[in-house]
C-alpha positions as CSV (number, residue, x, y, z in Angstrom):
1,M,14.6,-2.1,-2.7
2,E,15.0,-3.9,0.7
3,L,18.7,-2.8,1.1
4,P,20.4,-3.8,4.3
5,I,21.2,-0.7,6.5
6,E,24.9,-1.5,6.2
7,K,24.6,-0.5,2.5
8,V,23.0,2.9,3.2
9,V,25.1,6.0,3.9
10,L,23.5,8.0,6.7
11,T,24.9,11.6,7.3
12,V,22.1,13.4,9.1
13,A,23.1,12.5,12.6
14,N,26.7,13.9,12.1
15,H,26.0,16.7,9.7
16,G,22.4,17.7,10.0
17,N,20.3,18.6,6.9
18,T,22.8,19.5,4.3
19,S,20.1,20.1,1.6
20,A,21.7,20.2,-1.9
21,A,25.0,18.9,-0.6
22,S,23.4,15.6,0.8
23,I,24.4,13.3,-2.0
24,P,27.9,14.7,-2.6
25,L,28.5,14.5,1.2
26,A,27.2,10.9,1.4
27,M,29.5,10.0,-1.5
28,S,32.5,11.6,0.2
29,V,31.7,9.9,3.5
30,A,31.4,6.5,1.8
31,N,34.5,7.0,-0.2
32,S,36.5,8.0,2.9
33,E,35.3,4.9,4.6
34,G,36.4,2.7,1.7
35,R,32.9,1.5,0.9
36,F,33.2,1.7,-2.9
37,K,34.5,-1.2,-4.9
38,T,35.2,-1.4,-8.7
39,G,31.9,-2.3,-10.4
40,D,29.7,-1.2,-7.6
41,V,26.4,0.4,-8.6
42,L,25.5,3.5,-6.8
43,V,21.9,4.4,-6.2
44,A,21.2,7.9,-5.0
45,E,17.8,9.3,-3.9
46,A,17.0,12.8,-2.7
47,I,14.0,15.0,-2.1
48,G,13.8,18.7,-1.8
49,G,11.1,20.5,0.2
50,G,8.8,17.5,-0.4
51,L,8.1,18.8,-3.9
52,A,11.1,17.7,-6.0
53,W,12.8,14.3,-6.0
54,E,15.4,12.4,-8.0
55,V,16.7,8.9,-8.1
56,S,19.8,8.0,-10.2
57,S,22.2,5.2,-10.5
58,C,25.7,4.7,-11.9
59,A,28.7,2.4,-11.7
60,G,32.2,3.7,-10.8
61,N,35.8,3.1,-10.2
62,P,37.1,3.9,-6.7
63,A,40.6,4.0,-8.0
64,R,39.8,7.6,-8.8
65,A,40.1,8.5,-5.1
66,K,38.8,12.1,-5.4
67,A,35.9,11.4,-7.7
68,P,35.2,7.7,-8.0
69,Y,31.8,8.3,-9.6
70,R,32.5,11.4,-11.6
71,N,31.4,9.9,-14.9
72,C,27.9,8.9,-13.8
73,D,25.6,8.9,-16.8
74,P,22.8,11.5,-16.2
75,S,20.6,9.5,-18.6
76,S,20.1,7.0,-15.8
77,R,17.9,9.5,-13.9
78,A,14.5,8.2,-13.0
79,G,12.9,11.3,-11.5
């Protein structure tokens, strides 16, 4: 995808391996940093134990401060 590093949310250095909480944690960190804008497309990728993986995408509305992407469409999953 060739994303610039500024668009990637990194949490491992501050929080360690959070396993199943990695994506919600990254979304919370990005939201608290004000990185979401209306109409942004979120792409999330995760692997588990090297055997399972998922990639999903959705658009959201940061006006919903506690859950800006709560209505992500699970049909967008690619994995």
